[in-house]
N, C-alpha and C positions, 0 to 999 in steps of 0.2 A: 201832816196827817193824808193828806193824798198821794203821797211817793211808796208811801205803808200799805195804801191799800191798793195802787197799781201795782208794786212788787211780789204784792201778798201770793196775787194765786201761781205768780211764774213759781216760787218756794212751792208753795203746794203741790206743783206739777214736779217738781223738779225733783220733790223728798218723796214721791208715789213713784217714779221712773227710778231714782235710787235705791227705793227696799226693792222695788220688783228685782231692779237685777241686779243686785247684790245675793238676795233671799233664793232665786235661782243659778245662782251659781255655789251655794251653795250644795245645792240637788245635784247641780253636772258635773261638778268638781269634785269637791268635797277634800279633804286631807287625808295622806294617805299614813298609814302604821306601818313599822317595820316587821319585819319578821323575826320571830322570839325564836324561832324553832325549827330544827327540819326531824326527819323521820329517824335521823340517826341520835337525836333525842332519847329515843325513846326506843331505841335499838335493834332499828328495821333500817334493814335496806334500801334505799334507792336510787334511782335515775333523774339527773336533772335531763329537763326537756324542753324542749320553745316547740310552737306554732305560729300562726294569724290567725287573726278570730275573722271575719265575713267580708271585714270592712279593711282591710291590713292592720290592723293596731298586733302589736308584737304582741305574746305570751308568755308566760315560764309558769313552769307546771313539775309538777313529782311527778314520777311511775312507781309505786311501792308493791315490788313479787310479795307474794303471799311463800312462806316455806311448806306452804305445801298445794298438788299440781291443781288446778283450778281451771276453767273455763272462762271463770266469772268478774268480772273488774268491776266496781264500785265506785263511782264519779260523786266526788264530796264538794261541793261547793257551799262558798263562804257570805257571809253577807256584807251589806253596803257599810264600808267604813272599816274594815276588818282583812283578813288576807288568809293565804293558805294557812300560816302558820297558827290560826285561832282555833281553824276548823278541825285541824289534826292533832289540837290536844283533847277533844272532846271525840274524835271515830277513830283514834290509829287503833281501838282494840279490836274492831274490825278485818285487821290482817294478823296483829298479832295473838288473840284468841281467839278471832273469828275465820283466820283461813281465807281470807279474802284478794285479790288484787285492788290496789287502791289506787287512783287515780284524783289530783289534786291540782287546782291551779289555779291563777289572782286574775279576777277580773280586769279590763282595763278599769285603769287610774285607781287600781292597787297591788299591794305587793309590791312585786319587783317585774310585770307587767306595764308595759306603754304607757303614754297619756291617748285620753281620748276623751269623749264628753258622755258622761255617765245616766243614762235612763231610768236606772232601776226599772228595765222591760226589754225592746225593744233588741237596740243594743247587743247586750248580754248576754237576751237567749241566742244571739249570731256568737258569743262568744263563745257559748255552751253549745251553740251546733258545730263550733267546729271543735273544739275540743273532743267530741264524740268522733269528728273526721277524724283525728289525728290519732287519734287513738285507737280506733278500726284501724288504719292503717298502718303503723309504729307495732301495735302488738295484737294480731287478727286470733293467732291460739288464746291472746289470755282473758280477749275478753268477746270472743263466741255472745255471750252472754253478759246484757251491762245492765244493772241496777243505778239508780241516784239517792242520793244522800243530799240533802239541801238543808241551809242553816238560815232563814227570815230571807230577806231577798234572793241570795241563793238558792230558797225554798221555794220563793216564789217561781221563781227562773225555772227549776226544776220541772212546776208543776205544766209552766205554759209546752215545753220544749215536750216534757212526752208525752204530753196530748198529743205533738205534731210527729211524733218519732213511736212507730211502731216498735222498732226496732228494745225499745229501753220497757223494760219486763215490767217492774215495780219501780215504785218513790217514797221514800220517806222524810215526809217534808216538816221538819222545826221551824215554830215558829210563823208560817209563810201568812202575809195579808193579805186579803182579799181583794185590795183593788190600790191601785197607788196613789189615787185625791186622798183618800179614808189616810193611807201611809204618811203620807207631807204634810197635811193639817196635826196628825198624833205627835209628831216628830215638833213642829213648829211650835205646838201647842207646849210639850214638858221637856224642851231645851232652849223654847226662846219666849214662852210666856205668848206665841202670839194668836192672837184673837181669829175668828174664824171666816173677818172679812176681809185680814191681810192674804192669809192662808191662800184663799182663790183668789189677788193680787199675782202672789208668787207661784201657783200653778196652773197663771195663764202669763205668765212670761215663760216658762217652765216651754210650755207646746209652743208658745211662738221661736223661741231659740231653737227647739229640736227641730220645729218645724211637721211636727204630728205630739199624739196626745197619747201620753203612754197610758192610760186611764183605755187606750181597747185590746190591752195587753194586760189586763189585769186574769191573775189566776180564774179569778171567780166566772168568767167567758169558756175558761178552755176545761176547769177540771171536771165537767162533767163530763170528758171525751179521753178519758184517760181508762175508765172501765171497758172493758172486763180484768184489765189489769189489777194486782191490790195496791194500794193507800194505804199507809199509814201517817196519821197528823200527829201531833208531838207539841203540846205546847205549855206555856208554865201562867197557873192561875192569877199571880198576883204580875204576870208584865203587863204594864200597861203599852209600851210602842204596838206590841199587837196581843192585843188583850184577845182571851177567848172566846168573847165570840163572834171573833173573823175565824175561826177554826173552824167555830159552830157553824159559821154559813158554807163556806168551802165541803164541811163532812156534809150538809145535807144536798148540796150543791151536785156532791160528787154519786158513781152509780156504785154498783158493787162489784169485788168485795173492797171495803175497807173500813179502820179503825181507829181511831180518836183516842189521845193517853191525855189527861191534863194531870199535869205534877203538882201537887200541893204544895204552898209556899216559894214556888220555884219562879222567878222574876225573867227577863227577856234572856237568853243563853246561858240559864242557871239548869236546864232541864236535866244533863250528862252527869251538874255537879251534884245537884237537889237526891235528884233520883238514883245514882249511885251504881251499885249493885243488878235494881232492878233494871234501872235502864239499859243497860249495857244485856241483859236478857230478854229484853222487851223487842230489840232493836235488832239483836240478830234473828230470834227468833219468827222473826218477821220474815226478814229477808232467806233461813232457812227454808220455810215454808213454800218459799216462791223458788230456789234453787237446789232447794235440795238435801239432808243433816251434810256437814260438815264430816269427813275423814275423820 
């Protein structure tokens, strides 16, 4: 009995350390899915491109030129655990039907880009700033004007970077979370049935391993600085990972002009599928309202 009582505290501490390290690793590294399509899948020409993030991580990208003359490029950002082919399937109409140049890239630890710790915040913001710098240097005429379309994590990062870069003319953000802590806590509850106390332990380990607090880069802290540039928030009514309340928080914190659309019956990542033609019409109307009608 004494031996058990002596060993028990070490077992508890060991279990806590294991849980914190393992679950924080799921956030920082995760699994990457292979690309399932290219622009050619949808009949679009494209160029394979590469560049480095601000901290030297190699990133892979596609530049999709429009068939119509335009000086506007839309940078499209995927979500956590996805890649550029995933968001391409939802947004390729912005080129074929919309007539915009498109730029897709894989964040670090995703798709074909290099390895590095994920933060769902500061590091990914550095990836997007590097993508903008590359785009403006490699395609100055095509990217004289720039807009963002982001999905989930990509949407959250778009809001943060656009708030800092006045050259980004507009942001369409699909299912962005308002803060990092809430996003990780919900993910743990939905996929691992993790109680809030253990999620707080995960977040503590994430902060220690990164050396900074990702919640300091929460979109809710930046979205108010986007105005007077237009913001279009899209979200699914049945989204559990990023529930509609998250979009409403961001909408309330944003300045004008701002629009929010909640798609009935849509779960996370289903806004385009459930919204159908209405989704395309609304997104195109938003960007055309910013950049002018298409020829």
